[in-house]
C-alpha positions in Angstrom: -60.6 130.3 -10.6 -58.3 127.6 -9.2 -58.0 125.5 -12.4 -56.4 122.5 -10.6 -59.1 122.4 -8.0 -61.8 122.5 -10.6 -60.0 119.6 -12.5 -59.8 117.6 -9.3 -63.5 118.1 -8.6 -64.5 117.1 -12.2 -62.4 113.9 -12.0 -64.0 113.1 -8.6 -67.5 113.5 -10.1 -66.7 111.1 -12.9 -65.2 108.6 -10.5 -68.1 108.7 -8.0 -70.9 109.0 -10.6 -72.7 112.0 -9.2 -72.2 115.6 -7.9 -73.6 114.8 -4.5 -71.3 111.7 -4.0 -68.3 113.8 -5.2 -69.2 116.6 -2.8 -69.3 114.1 0.1 -66.0 112.5 -0.9 -64.3 115.9 -1.2 -66.1 117.3 1.9 -67.3 120.5 0.1 -70.8 121.9 -0.2 -72.7 120.6 -3.3 -73.5 124.1 -4.4 -69.7 125.0 -4.4 -68.7 121.9 -6.4 -71.5 122.5 -9.0 -70.5 126.2 -9.3 -66.8 125.4 -9.8 -67.5 122.9 -12.5 -69.9 125.4 -14.2 -67.1 128.0 -14.0 -64.7 125.6 -15.6 -67.1 124.9 -18.4 -67.5 128.6 -18.9 -63.7 129.2 -18.9 -63.2 126.4 -21.5 -66.2 127.5 -23.6 -67.3 123.8 -23.7 -69.9 121.6 -22.1 -68.2 118.8 -20.1 -71.1 117.1 -18.3 -74.7 116.3 -19.4 -76.8 116.5 -16.2 -80.2 114.7 -16.0 -82.3 113.7 -13.1 -81.1 110.1 -13.4 -77.4 110.3 -14.1 -74.4 112.3 -15.2 -72.6 111.5 -18.5 -69.5 113.1 -20.0 -69.7 114.8 -23.4 -67.0 113.8 -25.9 -65.1 117.0 -25.0 -65.6 116.1 -21.3 -64.2 112.6 -21.7 -61.1 113.9 -23.5 -60.7 116.7 -20.9 -61.0 114.3 -17.9 -58.3 112.0 -19.4 -55.9 114.9 -19.7 -56.9 116.3 -16.3 -56.1 113.0 -14.6 -52.6 113.0 -16.3 -52.0 116.6 -15.2 -53.1 116.0 -11.6 -50.8 112.9 -11.4 -47.9 114.9 -12.7 -48.6 117.7 -10.2 -48.8 115.2 -7.4 -45.6 113.5 -8.5 -43.8 116.9 -8.6 -45.0 117.8 -5.1 -43.9 114.5 -3.7 -40.5 114.9 -5.4 -40.2 118.4 -3.9 -41.0 116.9 -0.5 -38.2 114.5 -0.8 -40.3 111.4 -1.4 -38.1 110.2 -4.2 -34.8 110.9 -2.3 -35.7 110.0 1.3 -37.9 107.0 2.3 -40.6 108.7 4.3 -44.4 109.3 4.3 -47.4 107.1 4.6 -47.7 103.8 2.8 -51.1 102.3 2.2 -51.0 98.5 1.8 -54.0 96.2 1.2 -54.2 92.4 1.8 -56.7 89.6 2.5 -57.6 89.6 6.2 -56.1 86.3 7.3 -53.1 86.5 5.0 -52.4 90.0 6.2 -52.6 88.9 9.9 -50.5 85.8 9.5 -47.9 86.8 6.9 -47.9 90.5 6.1 -48.2 92.0 9.6 -44.9 90.5 10.8 -43.1 91.9 7.8 -44.7 95.3 8.2 -43.6 95.3 11.9 -40.0 94.6 10.9 -40.2 97.3 8.1 -41.5 100.0 10.5 -38.6 99.2 12.9 -36.1 99.6 10.0 -37.7 102.8 8.5 -38.8 105.1 11.3 -39.9 107.9 8.9 -42.4 105.7 7.1 -45.9 105.1 8.5 -48.1 102.2 7.2 -51.8 102.0 6.9 -52.6 98.3 6.5 -56.1 97.8 5.0 -57.2 94.2 5.4 -60.2 93.2 3.4 -61.3 90.0 1.6 -62.0 91.8 -1.6 -59.8 93.0 -4.5 -59.5 96.8 -3.9 -59.1 99.2 -6.7 -55.7 100.6 -6.1 -56.4 104.0 -7.9 -59.9 104.6 -6.5 -59.1 103.4 -3.0 -55.7 105.3 -2.9 -53.8 102.1 -2.2 -50.0 102.1 -2.9 -49.5 98.3 -2.9 -51.7 95.3 -2.6 -51.2 91.6 -2.0 -53.2 89.7 -4.6 -53.8 86.0 -4.5 -54.9 84.6 -7.9 -54.3 85.2 -11.6 -54.0 88.8 -12.5 -56.2 90.2 -15.2 -55.2 93.9 -15.2 -52.1 94.4 -17.3 -51.8 98.1 -16.3 -50.6 97.0 -12.9 -47.0 96.0 -12.1 -46.8 92.7 -10.2 -43.9 91.1 -8.2 -44.3 87.4 -7.6 -43.8 86.3 -4.0 -44.9 82.7 -4.3 -47.9 80.4 -5.0 -50.7 79.0 -2.8 -52.4 75.7 -3.0 -56.1 75.1 -2.9 -56.6 72.2 -0.5 -59.5 70.0 0.7 -59.5 69.0 4.3 -61.7 67.6 7.1 -61.4 66.6 10.7 -60.1 63.2 11.6 -63.3 62.5 13.5 -65.5 63.1 10.4 -63.2 61.0 8.3 -63.3 58.2 10.9 -67.1 58.2 10.9 -67.8 58.9 7.2 -64.7 57.5 5.4 -61.8 59.2 3.6 -62.5 60.2 0.0 -60.1 58.6 -2.5 -61.2 60.7 -5.5 -63.1 64.0 -5.9 -66.4 62.4 -6.8 -66.4 60.8 -3.4 -67.1 64.2 -1.9 -70.7 63.9 -3.2 -71.4 61.5 -0.3 -69.9 63.7 2.4 -71.2 66.9 4.1 -69.3 70.0 3.0 -68.7 73.5 4.2 -68.3 76.4 1.8 -67.7 80.2 1.8 -70.5 82.1 0.3 -72.2 85.5 0.8 -75.6 83.7 1.0 -76.6 80.1 1.8 -76.4 78.0 -1.4 -77.4 74.4 -1.9 -74.2 73.5 -3.8 -70.8 74.8 -4.8 -68.4 73.8 -7.6 -65.0 72.7 -6.4 -62.3 72.3 -9.0 -59.7 69.5 -9.0 -57.2 68.1 -11.6 -56.6 64.5 -12.6 -53.1 63.5 -11.5 -52.3 61.6 -14.7 -54.1 63.3 -17.5 -54.3 66.8 -16.0 -58.0 67.0 -17.0 -60.1 69.5 -15.0 -62.6 67.9 -12.6 -65.4 70.1 -11.4 -67.4 68.6 -8.5 -70.7 70.2 -7.5 -70.7 69.4 -3.8 -73.7 69.9 -1.7 -73.1 72.3 1.2 -74.3 71.4 4.6 -73.1 74.8 5.8 -72.4 78.0 4.0 -70.5 80.8 5.9 -69.2 84.2 4.9 -65.6 84.0 6.1 -62.7 81.6 5.5 -61.9 81.5 9.2 -65.5 80.3 10.0 -65.2 77.6 7.3 -62.0 76.3 8.8 -63.4 76.3 12.3 -66.6 74.5 11.1 -64.5 71.8 9.4 -62.5 71.5 12.6 -65.7 70.9 14.5 -66.6 68.0 12.1 -69.4 69.8 10.3 -68.0 68.8 6.9 -65.2 68.8 4.4 -64.0 72.3 3.3 -61.8 73.6 0.5 -59.7 76.6 1.2 -56.3 78.1 0.4 -53.6 76.3 2.4 -52.6 79.2 4.6 -56.2 79.5 5.8 -56.1 76.0 7.3 -52.3 75.6 8.0 -52.7 76.2 11.7 -55.5 73.7 12.1 -53.6 71.1 10.1 -50.5 71.7 12.2 -52.5 71.1 15.4 -54.1 67.9 14.0 -57.6 69.4 13.9 -57.8 69.0 10.1 -56.4 66.5 7.7 -55.5 67.1 4.0 -57.5 65.2 1.4 -57.2 64.4 -2.3 -53.7 65.9 -2.5 -52.9 64.2 -5.9 -56.0 65.9 -7.3 -55.2 69.5 -6.3 -55.4 72.1 -9.1 -52.5 74.2 -10.1 -51.4 76.5 -7.2 -52.4 80.1 -7.6 -49.9 83.0 -7.7 -49.4 85.4 -4.9 -48.2 88.9 -6.0 -47.4 92.3 -4.7 -49.2 94.7 -7.0 -48.8 98.4 -7.6 -49.8 101.0 -10.2 -47.4 101.9 -13.0 -46.8 105.6 -12.6 -43.3 106.5 -13.8 -40.8 106.8 -11.0 -41.7 104.8 -7.9 -41.6 106.7 -4.6 -38.7 105.6 -2.5 -41.0 104.4 0.3 -42.6 102.0 -2.1 -39.3 100.8 -3.5 -37.9 100.2 0.0 -41.0 98.2 1.0 -41.0 96.1 -2.1 -37.4 95.2 -1.7 -37.9 94.5 2.0 -41.1 92.6 1.8 -40.8 90.4 -1.3 -38.1 88.1 -0.1 -39.6 87.8 3.4 -43.1 87.0 2.0 -41.5 84.4 -0.3 -39.9 82.7 2.7 -43.0 82.9 4.8 -45.2 81.4 2.1 -42.8 78.6 1.3 -42.1 77.8 5.0 -45.9 77.7 5.7 -46.5 75.0 3.1 -43.8 72.4 2.7 -46.1 70.5 0.5 -45.4 73.0 -2.3 -42.1 71.2 -2.9 -43.9 68.1 -4.0 -45.9 70.1 -6.5 -42.9 71.4 -8.4 
């Protein structure tokens, strides 16, 4: 029996939650996967999984074994990558994740430069407006906008980003320019939501006291992407509130105008995130050293107003 293969299958079962899902992920017949795990249990003389018609759960022995198996598989993977020269020569595939618009505007130009500088490294750029799981989704590095909750990850700061409210000059001319956050209650608003909602809570901060001000604005339009929200605001549908980079182009072209700048909340951090796994492969180290200063420059250059917030 191939012990490492059986370990890998067991780990996949625990990560996907079922034998059938693991079989699909590994592209092996379900009967083969089930037999190999049964063989592993027989070899160990211990039951690892409790199978019912509704779910799979690990026994106490199984939970302990899976923890050790993950560590062993990571060590084997690292040894193989070291033997292939991954820690001595910058080469191989690098998987990087980022929000869609940030990736297109800021990260893609950096990646293009990086590929020109390192011909033996290939990049798979996964753009998605969700926080991927770096381990489960096999991502080497991710751009994360916002406060970081997972302390097991290693983060490199590349700047901060403002939350800004803005509207078209035409809308402001017709409806008036809000002077404080509560004035938004009298204006139509555009928000980003997965389903139409009657209201949304927008957070501001009092410029003198620093007190948090939450305003439950009523949405005239709810959309599912930030790009659609910015475009709708440009078309005078309503006021919108987005991260600065998401409206920077429209502001630069005069299609949108910033509002309530003194009341903006604290800018949110922008980080390059990766999993802590001992020695970092050289392809990742090279990208981190290459990308971090360029992203810092791009973020700062894209929002001169950050200087007034410091």
